[in-house]
PDB file with one MODEL, atoms N, CA, C and O in Angstrom:
MODEL        1
ATOM      1  N   MET A   1     -19.129 -69.704 203.234  1.00  0.00           N
ATOM      2  CA  MET A   1     -18.861 -69.680 201.746  1.00  0.00           C
ATOM      3  C   MET A   1     -19.443 -68.406 201.073  1.00  0.00           C
ATOM      4  O   MET A   1     -19.069 -67.968 199.985  1.00  0.00           O
ATOM      5  N   GLU A   2     -20.384 -67.883 201.844  1.00  0.00           N
ATOM      6  CA  GLU A   2     -20.963 -66.608 201.161  1.00  0.00           C
ATOM      7  C   GLU A   2     -20.064 -65.547 200.900  1.00  0.00           C
ATOM      8  O   GLU A   2     -20.312 -64.815 199.941  1.00  0.00           O
ATOM      9  N   LEU A   3     -19.021 -65.332 201.622  1.00  0.00           N
ATOM     10  CA  LEU A   3     -18.182 -64.286 201.737  1.00  0.00           C
ATOM     11  C   LEU A   3     -17.255 -64.302 200.400  1.00  0.00           C
ATOM     12  O   LEU A   3     -16.928 -63.216 199.922  1.00  0.00           O
ATOM     13  N   LEU A   4     -16.864 -65.405 199.841  1.00  0.00           N
ATOM     14  CA  LEU A   4     -15.914 -65.506 198.772  1.00  0.00           C
ATOM     15  C   LEU A   4     -16.501 -64.912 197.511  1.00  0.00           C
ATOM     16  O   LEU A   4     -15.683 -64.319 196.808  1.00  0.00           O
ATOM     17  N   PRO A   5     -17.757 -64.949 197.077  1.00  0.00           N
ATOM     18  CA  PRO A   5     -18.518 -64.204 195.993  1.00  0.00           C
ATOM     19  C   PRO A   5     -18.309 -62.569 196.289  1.00  0.00           C
ATOM     20  O   PRO A   5     -17.936 -61.760 195.439  1.00  0.00           O
ATOM     21  N   ALA A   6     -18.601 -62.293 197.553  1.00  0.00           N
ATOM     22  CA  ALA A   6     -18.354 -60.831 197.791  1.00  0.00           C
ATOM     23  C   ALA A   6     -17.040 -60.280 197.593  1.00  0.00           C
ATOM     24  O   ALA A   6     -16.821 -59.166 197.117  1.00  0.00           O
ATOM     25  N   ILE A   7     -16.131 -61.150 197.997  1.00  0.00           N
ATOM     26  CA  ILE A   7     -14.652 -60.731 197.715  1.00  0.00           C
ATOM     27  C   ILE A   7     -14.250 -60.731 196.323  1.00  0.00           C
ATOM     28  O   ILE A   7     -13.456 -59.895 195.892  1.00  0.00           O
ATOM     29  N   ARG A   8     -14.798 -61.693 195.557  1.00  0.00           N
ATOM     30  CA  ARG A   8     -14.454 -61.799 194.157  1.00  0.00           C
ATOM     31  C   ARG A   8     -15.214 -60.535 193.416  1.00  0.00           C
ATOM     32  O   ARG A   8     -14.652 -59.987 192.468  1.00  0.00           O
ATOM     33  N   SER A   9     -16.446 -60.108 193.851  1.00  0.00           N
ATOM     34  CA  SER A   9     -17.172 -59.119 193.179  1.00  0.00           C
ATOM     35  C   SER A   9     -16.424 -57.682 193.447  1.00  0.00           C
ATOM     36  O   SER A   9     -16.645 -56.736 192.691  1.00  0.00           O
ATOM     37  N   GLN A  10     -15.600 -57.577 194.474  1.00  0.00           N
ATOM     38  CA  GLN A  10     -14.860 -56.346 194.661  1.00  0.00           C
ATOM     39  C   GLN A  10     -13.605 -56.362 193.932  1.00  0.00           C
ATOM     40  O   GLN A  10     -12.766 -55.482 194.126  1.00  0.00           O
ATOM     41  N   GLY A  11     -13.414 -57.356 193.063  1.00  0.00           N
ATOM     42  CA  GLY A  11     -12.123 -57.479 192.104  1.00  0.00           C
ATOM     43  C   GLY A  11     -10.987 -58.005 192.854  1.00  0.00           C
ATOM     44  O   GLY A  11      -9.872 -57.912 192.342  1.00  0.00           O
ATOM     45  N   MET A  12     -11.131 -58.568 194.046  1.00  0.00           N
ATOM     46  CA  MET A  12      -9.945 -59.147 194.630  1.00  0.00           C
ATOM     47  C   MET A  12      -9.863 -60.624 194.375  1.00  0.00           C
ATOM     48  O   MET A  12     -10.838 -61.355 194.197  1.00  0.00           O
ATOM     49  N   ASN A  13      -8.678 -60.968 194.377  1.00  0.00           N
ATOM     50  CA  ASN A  13      -8.320 -62.446 194.106  1.00  0.00           C
ATOM     51  C   ASN A  13      -8.414 -63.133 195.466  1.00  0.00           C
ATOM     52  O   ASN A  13      -7.931 -62.681 196.504  1.00  0.00           O
ATOM     53  N   THR A  14      -9.100 -64.297 195.342  1.00  0.00           N
ATOM     54  CA  THR A  14      -9.274 -64.863 196.604  1.00  0.00           C
ATOM     55  C   THR A  14      -8.110 -65.567 197.170  1.00  0.00           C
ATOM     56  O   THR A  14      -8.116 -65.748 198.387  1.00  0.00           O
ATOM     57  N   THR A  15      -7.131 -65.985 196.490  1.00  0.00           N
ATOM     58  CA  THR A  15      -5.840 -66.541 196.926  1.00  0.00           C
ATOM     59  C   THR A  15      -5.030 -65.475 197.617  1.00  0.00           C
ATOM     60  O   THR A  15      -4.433 -65.710 198.668  1.00  0.00           O
ATOM     61  N   SER A  16      -5.012 -64.193 196.965  1.00  0.00           N
ATOM     62  CA  SER A  16      -4.223 -63.110 197.638  1.00  0.00           C
ATOM     63  C   SER A  16      -4.952 -62.657 198.807  1.00  0.00           C
ATOM     64  O   SER A  16      -4.301 -62.229 199.760  1.00  0.00           O
ATOM     65  N   THR A  17      -6.254 -62.697 198.861  1.00  0.00           N
ATOM     66  CA  THR A  17      -7.151 -62.131 199.889  1.00  0.00           C
ATOM     67  C   THR A  17      -6.993 -62.872 201.224  1.00  0.00           C
ATOM     68  O   THR A  17      -7.081 -62.306 202.314  1.00  0.00           O
ATOM     69  N   LEU A  18      -6.740 -64.246 201.048  1.00  0.00           N
ATOM     70  CA  LEU A  18      -6.936 -65.005 202.224  1.00  0.00           C
ATOM     71  C   LEU A  18      -5.662 -64.775 203.149  1.00  0.00           C
ATOM     72  O   LEU A  18      -4.507 -64.835 202.727  1.00  0.00           O
ATOM     73  N   LYS A  19      -5.952 -64.556 204.214  1.00  0.00           N
ATOM     74  CA  LYS A  19      -4.905 -64.149 205.351  1.00  0.00           C
ATOM     75  C   LYS A  19      -4.257 -65.458 205.873  1.00  0.00           C
ATOM     76  O   LYS A  19      -4.987 -66.442 205.994  1.00  0.00           O
ATOM     77  N   GLU A  20      -2.994 -65.542 206.181  1.00  0.00           N
ATOM     78  CA  GLU A  20      -2.345 -66.566 206.824  1.00  0.00           C
ATOM     79  C   GLU A  20      -2.445 -66.357 208.347  1.00  0.00           C
ATOM     80  O   GLU A  20      -2.233 -65.279 208.904  1.00  0.00           O
ATOM     81  N   TYR A  21      -2.791 -67.497 208.955  1.00  0.00           N
ATOM     82  CA  TYR A  21      -2.923 -67.430 210.435  1.00  0.00           C
ATOM     83  C   TYR A  21      -1.955 -68.389 211.085  1.00  0.00           C
ATOM     84  O   TYR A  21      -2.114 -69.592 210.877  1.00  0.00           O
ATOM     85  N   ARG A  22      -0.974 -67.973 211.845  1.00  0.00           N
ATOM     86  CA  ARG A  22       0.093 -68.787 212.124  1.00  0.00           C
ATOM     87  C   ARG A  22       0.324 -68.778 213.794  1.00  0.00           C
ATOM     88  O   ARG A  22       0.063 -67.821 214.523  1.00  0.00           O
ATOM     89  N   CYS A  23       0.803 -69.900 214.167  1.00  0.00           N
ATOM     90  CA  CYS A  23       0.929 -70.202 215.623  1.00  0.00           C
ATOM     91  C   CYS A  23       1.818 -68.996 216.247  1.00  0.00           C
ATOM     92  O   CYS A  23       2.859 -68.649 215.689  1.00  0.00           O
ATOM     93  N   ARG A  24       1.423 -68.475 217.248  1.00  0.00           N
ATOM     94  CA  ARG A  24       2.246 -67.415 217.875  1.00  0.00           C
ATOM     95  C   ARG A  24       3.451 -67.883 218.670  1.00  0.00           C
ATOM     96  O   ARG A  24       4.244 -67.034 219.079  1.00  0.00           O
ATOM     97  N   GLN A  25       3.655 -69.214 218.928  1.00  0.00           N
ATOM     98  CA  GLN A  25       4.774 -69.770 219.514  1.00  0.00           C
ATOM     99  C   GLN A  25       5.838 -70.298 218.598  1.00  0.00           C
ATOM    100  O   GLN A  25       7.022 -70.072 218.847  1.00  0.00           O
ATOM    101  N   CYS A  26       5.448 -71.028 217.492  1.00  0.00           N
ATOM    102  CA  CYS A  26       6.406 -71.651 216.660  1.00  0.00           C
ATOM    103  C   CYS A  26       6.233 -71.227 215.167  1.00  0.00           C
ATOM    104  O   CYS A  26       6.959 -71.738 214.315  1.00  0.00           O
ATOM    105  N   SER A  27       5.353 -70.369 214.859  1.00  0.00           N
ATOM    106  CA  SER A  27       5.050 -69.698 213.584  1.00  0.00           C
ATOM    107  C   SER A  27       4.581 -70.658 212.462  1.00  0.00           C
ATOM    108  O   SER A  27       4.524 -70.302 211.284  1.00  0.00           O
ATOM    109  N   LYS A  28       4.243 -71.918 212.905  1.00  0.00           N
ATOM    110  CA  LYS A  28       3.649 -72.908 211.998  1.00  0.00           C
ATOM    111  C   LYS A  28       2.234 -72.368 211.449  1.00  0.00           C
ATOM    112  O   LYS A  28       1.375 -71.905 212.199  1.00  0.00           O
ATOM    113  N   LEU A  29       2.095 -72.480 210.079  1.00  0.00           N
ATOM    114  CA  LEU A  29       0.881 -72.189 209.472  1.00  0.00           C
ATOM    115  C   LEU A  29      -0.312 -72.980 209.913  1.00  0.00           C
ATOM    116  O   LEU A  29      -0.345 -74.181 209.641  1.00  0.00           O
ATOM    117  N   LEU A  30      -1.319 -72.402 210.584  1.00  0.00           N
ATOM    118  CA  LEU A  30      -2.447 -73.119 211.160  1.00  0.00           C
ATOM    119  C   LEU A  30      -3.524 -73.161 210.122  1.00  0.00           C
ATOM    120  O   LEU A  30      -4.078 -74.241 209.913  1.00  0.00           O
ATOM    121  N   PHE A  31      -3.876 -72.100 209.451  1.00  0.00           N
ATOM    122  CA  PHE A  31      -4.924 -72.015 208.422  1.00  0.00           C
ATOM    123  C   PHE A  31      -4.777 -70.698 207.651  1.00  0.00           C
ATOM    124  O   PHE A  31      -4.071 -69.771 208.049  1.00  0.00           O
ATOM    125  N   LYS A  32      -5.551 -70.680 206.429  1.00  0.00           N
ATOM    126  CA  LYS A  32      -5.604 -69.467 205.672  1.00  0.00           C
ATOM    127  C   LYS A  32      -7.189 -69.196 205.595  1.00  0.00           C
ATOM    128  O   LYS A  32      -7.959 -70.138 205.408  1.00  0.00           O
ATOM    129  N   GLY A  33      -7.597 -68.025 205.729  1.00  0.00           N
ATOM    130  CA  GLY A  33      -9.022 -67.713 205.398  1.00  0.00           C
ATOM    131  C   GLY A  33      -9.347 -66.248 205.841  1.00  0.00           C
ATOM    132  O   GLY A  33      -8.455 -65.539 206.306  1.00  0.00           O
ATOM    133  N   VAL A  34     -10.549 -65.828 205.705  1.00  0.00           N
ATOM    134  CA  VAL A  34     -11.090 -64.661 206.100  1.00  0.00           C
ATOM    135  C   VAL A  34     -12.027 -64.733 207.247  1.00  0.00           C
ATOM    136  O   VAL A  34     -13.093 -65.333 207.104  1.00  0.00           O
ATOM    137  N   LEU A  35     -11.711 -64.162 208.391  1.00  0.00           N
ATOM    138  CA  LEU A  35     -12.609 -64.158 209.478  1.00  0.00           C
ATOM    139  C   LEU A  35     -13.421 -62.855 209.672  1.00  0.00           C
ATOM    140  O   LEU A  35     -12.842 -61.796 209.917  1.00  0.00           O
ATOM    141  N   VAL A  36     -14.640 -62.933 209.571  1.00  0.00           N
ATOM    142  CA  VAL A  36     -15.701 -61.888 209.684  1.00  0.00           C
ATOM    143  C   VAL A  36     -16.418 -61.869 210.966  1.00  0.00           C
ATOM    144  O   VAL A  36     -17.172 -62.803 211.239  1.00  0.00           O
ATOM    145  N   GLU A  37     -16.257 -60.929 211.740  1.00  0.00           N
ATOM    146  CA  GLU A  37     -17.013 -60.829 213.027  1.00  0.00           C
ATOM    147  C   GLU A  37     -17.040 -62.105 213.861  1.00  0.00           C
ATOM    148  O   GLU A  37     -18.075 -62.524 214.379  1.00  0.00           O
ATOM    149  N   SER A  38     -15.754 -62.751 213.976  1.00  0.00           N
ATOM    150  CA  SER A  38     -15.791 -64.109 214.736  1.00  0.00           C
ATOM    151  C   SER A  38     -14.326 -64.104 215.387  1.00  0.00           C
ATOM    152  O   SER A  38     -13.402 -63.356 215.068  1.00  0.00           O
ATOM    153  N   THR A  39     -14.319 -65.049 216.317  1.00  0.00           N
ATOM    154  CA  THR A  39     -13.122 -65.355 217.061  1.00  0.00           C
ATOM    155  C   THR A  39     -12.935 -66.877 216.883  1.00  0.00           C
ATOM    156  O   THR A  39     -13.870 -67.670 216.986  1.00  0.00           O
ATOM    157  N   VAL A  40     -11.624 -67.240 216.599  1.00  0.00           N
ATOM    158  CA  VAL A  40     -11.293 -68.682 216.432  1.00  0.00           C
ATOM    159  C   VAL A  40     -10.177 -69.067 217.280  1.00  0.00           C
ATOM    160  O   VAL A  40      -9.154 -68.382 217.247  1.00  0.00           O
ATOM    161  N   GLU A  41     -10.257 -70.122 218.065  1.00  0.00           N
ATOM    162  CA  GLU A  41      -9.173 -70.557 218.773  1.00  0.00           C
ATOM    163  C   GLU A  41      -8.636 -71.880 218.079  1.00  0.00           C
ATOM    164  O   GLU A  41      -9.430 -72.763 217.754  1.00  0.00           O
ATOM    165  N   VAL A  42      -7.282 -71.996 217.862  1.00  0.00           N
ATOM    166  CA  VAL A  42      -6.736 -73.033 217.263  1.00  0.00           C
ATOM    167  C   VAL A  42      -5.637 -73.529 218.088  1.00  0.00           C
ATOM    168  O   VAL A  42      -4.852 -72.784 218.674  1.00  0.00           O
ATOM    169  N   LYS A  43      -5.593 -74.967 218.124  1.00  0.00           N
ATOM    170  CA  LYS A  43      -4.305 -75.678 218.886  1.00  0.00           C
ATOM    171  C   LYS A  43      -3.332 -76.027 217.782  1.00  0.00           C
ATOM    172  O   LYS A  43      -3.733 -76.598 216.768  1.00  0.00           O
ATOM    173  N   CYS A  44      -2.126 -75.716 217.944  1.00  0.00           N
ATOM    174  CA  CYS A  44      -1.121 -76.011 217.076  1.00  0.00           C
ATOM    175  C   CYS A  44      -0.701 -77.511 217.194  1.00  0.00           C
ATOM    176  O   CYS A  44      -0.442 -78.059 218.266  1.00  0.00           O
ATOM    177  N   LYS A  45      -0.665 -78.102 215.992  1.00  0.00           N
ATOM    178  CA  LYS A  45      -0.297 -79.586 215.995  1.00  0.00           C
ATOM    179  C   LYS A  45       1.128 -79.735 216.219  1.00  0.00           C
ATOM    180  O   LYS A  45       1.572 -80.812 216.619  1.00  0.00           O
ATOM    181  N   GLY A  46       1.926 -78.679 215.981  1.00  0.00           N
ATOM    182  CA  GLY A  46       3.436 -78.820 216.249  1.00  0.00           C
ATOM    183  C   GLY A  46       3.928 -78.635 217.776  1.00  0.00           C
ATOM    184  O   GLY A  46       4.666 -79.454 218.322  1.00  0.00           O
ATOM    185  N   CYS A  47       3.469 -77.538 218.369  1.00  0.00           N
ATOM    186  CA  CYS A  47       3.977 -77.214 219.715  1.00  0.00           C
ATOM    187  C   CYS A  47       2.810 -77.352 220.747  1.00  0.00           C
ATOM    188  O   CYS A  47       3.082 -77.274 221.945  1.00  0.00           O
ATOM    189  N   ARG A  48       1.577 -77.546 220.354  1.00  0.00           N
ATOM    190  CA  ARG A  48       0.515 -77.689 221.274  1.00  0.00           C
ATOM    191  C   ARG A  48      -0.023 -76.337 221.869  1.00  0.00           C
ATOM    192  O   ARG A  48      -0.920 -76.365 222.711  1.00  0.00           O
ATOM    193  N   ALA A  49       0.483 -75.243 221.465  1.00  0.00           N
ATOM    194  CA  ALA A  49       0.082 -74.003 221.933  1.00  0.00           C
ATOM    195  C   ALA A  49      -1.364 -73.477 221.316  1.00  0.00           C
ATOM    196  O   ALA A  49      -1.640 -73.611 220.124  1.00  0.00           O
ATOM    197  N   LEU A  50      -2.200 -72.896 222.226  1.00  0.00           N
ATOM    198  CA  LEU A  50      -3.405 -72.382 221.736  1.00  0.00           C
ATOM    199  C   LEU A  50      -3.161 -70.989 221.171  1.00  0.00           C
ATOM    200  O   LEU A  50      -2.440 -70.204 221.787  1.00  0.00           O
ATOM    201  N   SER A  51      -3.716 -70.671 220.064  1.00  0.00           N
ATOM    202  CA  SER A  51      -3.753 -69.285 219.465  1.00  0.00           C
ATOM    203  C   SER A  51      -5.163 -68.874 219.199  1.00  0.00           C
ATOM    204  O   SER A  51      -5.982 -69.658 218.719  1.00  0.00           O
ATOM    205  N   THR A  52      -5.471 -67.510 219.546  1.00  0.00           N
ATOM    206  CA  THR A  52      -6.767 -66.987 219.281  1.00  0.00           C
ATOM    207  C   THR A  52      -6.632 -65.881 218.252  1.00  0.00           C
ATOM    208  O   THR A  52      -5.749 -65.023 218.253  1.00  0.00           O
ATOM    209  N   PHE A  53      -7.662 -66.014 217.333  1.00  0.00           N
ATOM    210  CA  PHE A  53      -7.634 -64.967 216.337  1.00  0.00           C
ATOM    211  C   PHE A  53      -9.055 -64.383 216.175  1.00  0.00           C
ATOM    212  O   PHE A  53     -10.080 -65.063 216.228  1.00  0.00           O
ATOM    213  N   THR A  54      -9.001 -62.944 215.955  1.00  0.00           N
ATOM    214  CA  THR A  54     -10.330 -62.183 215.897  1.00  0.00           C
ATOM    215  C   THR A  54     -10.429 -61.676 214.415  1.00  0.00           C
ATOM    216  O   THR A  54      -9.460 -61.301 213.754  1.00  0.00           O
ATOM    217  N   GLY A  55     -11.714 -61.715 213.988  1.00  0.00           N
ATOM    218  CA  GLY A  55     -11.910 -61.382 212.523  1.00  0.00           C
ATOM    219  C   GLY A  55     -12.181 -59.821 212.395  1.00  0.00           C
ATOM    220  O   GLY A  55     -12.187 -59.027 213.336  1.00  0.00           O
ATOM    221  N   GLU A  56     -12.390 -59.546 211.141  1.00  0.00           N
ATOM    222  CA  GLU A  56     -12.682 -58.181 210.859  1.00  0.00           C
ATOM    223  C   GLU A  56     -14.101 -57.798 210.848  1.00  0.00           C
ATOM    224  O   GLU A  56     -14.917 -58.703 210.674  1.00  0.00           O
ATOM    225  N   PRO A  57     -14.543 -56.524 211.015  1.00  0.00           N
ATOM    226  CA  PRO A  57     -15.893 -56.214 211.091  1.00  0.00           C
ATOM    227  C   PRO A  57     -16.503 -56.486 209.702  1.00  0.00           C
ATOM    228  O   PRO A  57     -15.846 -56.378 208.666  1.00  0.00           O
ATOM    229  N   ALA A  58     -17.773 -56.838 209.745  1.00  0.00           N
ATOM    230  CA  ALA A  58     -18.619 -57.236 208.486  1.00  0.00           C
ATOM    231  C   ALA A  58     -18.719 -56.021 207.662  1.00  0.00           C
ATOM    232  O   ALA A  58     -18.636 -56.252 206.455  1.00  0.00           O
ATOM    233  N   ASN A  59     -18.864 -54.885 207.968  1.00  0.00           N
ATOM    234  CA  ASN A  59     -19.001 -53.646 207.214  1.00  0.00           C
ATOM    235  C   ASN A  59     -17.777 -53.392 206.248  1.00  0.00           C
ATOM    236  O   ASN A  59     -17.876 -52.651 205.269  1.00  0.00           O
ATOM    237  N   LYS A  60     -16.716 -54.002 206.560  1.00  0.00           N
ATOM    238  CA  LYS A  60     -15.524 -53.924 205.642  1.00  0.00           C
ATOM    239  C   LYS A  60     -15.762 -54.524 204.260  1.00  0.00           C
ATOM    240  O   LYS A  60     -15.203 -54.076 203.258  1.00  0.00           O
ATOM    241  N   TYR A  61     -16.652 -55.602 204.237  1.00  0.00           N
ATOM    242  CA  TYR A  61     -16.966 -56.268 202.984  1.00  0.00           C
ATOM    243  C   TYR A  61     -18.371 -56.011 202.373  1.00  0.00           C
ATOM    244  O   TYR A  61     -18.865 -56.725 201.501  1.00  0.00           O
ATOM    245  N   VAL A  62     -18.987 -54.873 202.943  1.00  0.00           N
ATOM    246  CA  VAL A  62     -20.325 -54.578 202.351  1.00  0.00           C
ATOM    247  C   VAL A  62     -20.300 -53.349 201.521  1.00  0.00           C
ATOM    248  O   VAL A  62     -19.794 -52.280 201.862  1.00  0.00           O
ATOM    249  N   CYS A  63     -20.942 -53.624 200.314  1.00  0.00           N
ATOM    250  CA  CYS A  63     -21.024 -52.568 199.356  1.00  0.00           C
ATOM    251  C   CYS A  63     -22.188 -51.456 199.742  1.00  0.00           C
ATOM    252  O   CYS A  63     -23.331 -51.879 199.914  1.00  0.00           O
ATOM    253  N   LEU A  64     -21.944 -50.180 199.869  1.00  0.00           N
ATOM    254  CA  LEU A  64     -22.893 -49.312 200.414  1.00  0.00           C
ATOM    255  C   LEU A  64     -23.678 -48.657 199.287  1.00  0.00           C
ATOM    256  O   LEU A  64     -24.510 -47.789 199.551  1.00  0.00           O
ATOM    257  N   VAL A  65     -23.445 -49.040 198.065  1.00  0.00           N
ATOM    258  CA  VAL A  65     -24.178 -48.504 196.922  1.00  0.00           C
ATOM    259  C   VAL A  65     -25.443 -49.484 196.524  1.00  0.00           C
ATOM    260  O   VAL A  65     -25.357 -50.706 196.400  1.00  0.00           O
ATOM    261  N   TYR A  66     -26.512 -48.777 196.367  1.00  0.00           N
ATOM    262  CA  TYR A  66     -27.786 -49.814 196.078  1.00  0.00           C
ATOM    263  C   TYR A  66     -28.282 -49.175 194.683  1.00  0.00           C
ATOM    264  O   TYR A  66     -28.440 -47.973 194.470  1.00  0.00           O
ATOM    265  N   PRO A  67     -28.470 -50.121 193.875  1.00  0.00           N
ATOM    266  CA  PRO A  67     -28.136 -51.496 193.778  1.00  0.00           C
ATOM    267  C   PRO A  67     -26.642 -51.587 193.543  1.00  0.00           C
ATOM    268  O   PRO A  67     -26.089 -50.762 192.815  1.00  0.00           O
ATOM    269  N   CYS A  68     -26.009 -52.511 194.105  1.00  0.00           N
ATOM    270  CA  CYS A  68     -24.567 -52.708 194.063  1.00  0.00           C
ATOM    271  C   CYS A  68     -24.123 -53.170 192.678  1.00  0.00           C
ATOM    272  O   CYS A  68     -24.561 -54.230 192.232  1.00  0.00           O
ATOM    273  N   PRO A  69     -23.266 -52.413 191.977  1.00  0.00           N
ATOM    274  CA  PRO A  69     -22.826 -52.813 190.609  1.00  0.00           C
ATOM    275  C   PRO A  69     -21.984 -54.038 190.619  1.00  0.00           C
ATOM    276  O   PRO A  69     -21.722 -54.657 189.588  1.00  0.00           O
ATOM    277  N   ASN A  70     -21.564 -54.378 191.799  1.00  0.00           N
ATOM    278  CA  ASN A  70     -20.481 -55.584 191.799  1.00  0.00           C
ATOM    279  C   ASN A  70     -21.173 -56.818 192.388  1.00  0.00           C
ATOM    280  O   ASN A  70     -20.477 -57.765 192.755  1.00  0.00           O
ATOM    281  N   ARG A  71     -22.525 -56.856 192.499  1.00  0.00           N
ATOM    282  CA  ARG A  71     -23.282 -57.917 192.983  1.00  0.00           C
ATOM    283  C   ARG A  71     -23.170 -59.163 192.114  1.00  0.00           C
ATOM    284  O   ARG A  71     -23.221 -59.073 190.887  1.00  0.00           O
ATOM    285  N   VAL A  72     -23.015 -60.341 192.754  1.00  0.00           N
ATOM    286  CA  VAL A  72     -22.888 -61.599 191.954  1.00  0.00           C
ATOM    287  C   VAL A  72     -24.128 -62.387 192.421  1.00  0.00           C
ATOM    288  O   VAL A  72     -24.415 -62.495 193.613  1.00  0.00           O
ATOM    289  N   SER A  73     -24.810 -62.904 191.475  1.00  0.00           N
ATOM    290  CA  SER A  73     -26.002 -63.763 191.735  1.00  0.00           C
ATOM    291  C   SER A  73     -25.546 -65.136 192.391  1.00  0.00           C
ATOM    292  O   SER A  73     -24.465 -65.653 192.112  1.00  0.00           O
ATOM    293  N   ALA A  74     -26.444 -65.679 193.273  1.00  0.00           N
ATOM    294  CA  ALA A  74     -26.159 -66.892 194.030  1.00  0.00           C
ATOM    295  C   ALA A  74     -25.865 -68.029 193.066  1.00  0.00           C
ATOM    296  O   ALA A  74     -24.987 -68.827 193.393  1.00  0.00           O
ATOM    297  N   GLY A  75     -26.442 -68.174 192.029  1.00  0.00           N
ATOM    298  CA  GLY A  75     -26.227 -69.225 191.010  1.00  0.00           C
ATOM    299  C   GLY A  75     -24.829 -69.225 190.387  1.00  0.00           C
ATOM    300  O   GLY A  75     -24.154 -70.245 190.250  1.00  0.00           O
ATOM    301  N   LEU A  76     -24.443 -67.962 190.012  1.00  0.00           N
ATOM    302  CA  LEU A  76     -23.213 -67.765 189.419  1.00  0.00           C
ATOM    303  C   LEU A  76     -22.004 -68.036 190.565  1.00  0.00           C
ATOM    304  O   LEU A  76     -21.035 -68.771 190.375  1.00  0.00           O
ATOM    305  N   ALA A  77     -22.221 -67.438 191.537  1.00  0.00           N
ATOM    306  CA  ALA A  77     -21.277 -67.620 192.730  1.00  0.00           C
ATOM    307  C   ALA A  77     -21.144 -69.151 192.996  1.00  0.00           C
ATOM    308  O   ALA A  77     -20.013 -69.582 193.223  1.00  0.00           O
ATOM    309  N   LYS A  78     -22.169 -69.981 192.987  1.00  0.00           N
ATOM    310  CA  LYS A  78     -22.111 -71.365 193.297  1.00  0.00           C
ATOM    311  C   LYS A  78     -21.194 -72.127 192.178  1.00  0.00           C
ATOM    312  O   LYS A  78     -20.383 -73.011 192.452  1.00  0.00           O
ATOM    313  N   LYS A  79     -21.464 -71.634 190.889  1.00  0.00           N
ATOM    314  CA  LYS A  79     -20.709 -72.258 189.818  1.00  0.00           C
ATOM    315  C   LYS A  79     -19.146 -71.851 189.960  1.00  0.00           C
ATOM    316  O   LYS A  79     -18.247 -72.640 189.667  1.00  0.00           O
ATOM    317  N   GLU A  80     -18.946 -70.717 190.373  1.00  0.00           N
ATOM    318  CA  GLU A  80     -17.456 -70.381 190.609  1.00  0.00           C
ATOM    319  C   GLU A  80     -16.842 -71.168 191.585  1.00  0.00           C
ATOM    320  O   GLU A  80     -15.656 -71.440 191.397  1.00  0.00           O
ATOM    321  N   LEU A  81     -17.422 -71.615 192.641  1.00  0.00           N
ATOM    322  CA  LEU A  81     -16.908 -72.341 193.803  1.00  0.00           C
ATOM    323  C   LEU A  81     -16.742 -73.765 193.395  1.00  0.00           C
ATOM    324  O   LEU A  81     -16.005 -74.463 194.091  1.00  0.00           O
ATOM    325  N   GLU A  82     -17.397 -74.341 192.245  1.00  0.00           N
ATOM    326  CA  GLU A  82     -17.245 -75.706 191.916  1.00  0.00           C
ATOM    327  C   GLU A  82     -16.107 -75.858 191.088  1.00  0.00           C
ATOM    328  O   GLU A  82     -15.786 -76.974 190.679  1.00  0.00           O
TER     329      GLU A  82
ENDMDL
END
């Protein structure tokens, strides 16, 4: 959940930022999300095929300016998620 405030702080809308991950066999939507330096394997409920998805590098979402002008405090980010 820590990534969502970082995405919002960069001025991106979370609903448009979430990538759709679909079954490679039948194209059924498996999930929406942002994968960061991870690999996920999902079994499709429709055709039972296994699909593997690999995430983006973490530095794609890191602000290199210190102090970051887009930083969101943890308390504010928690309120946004509720």
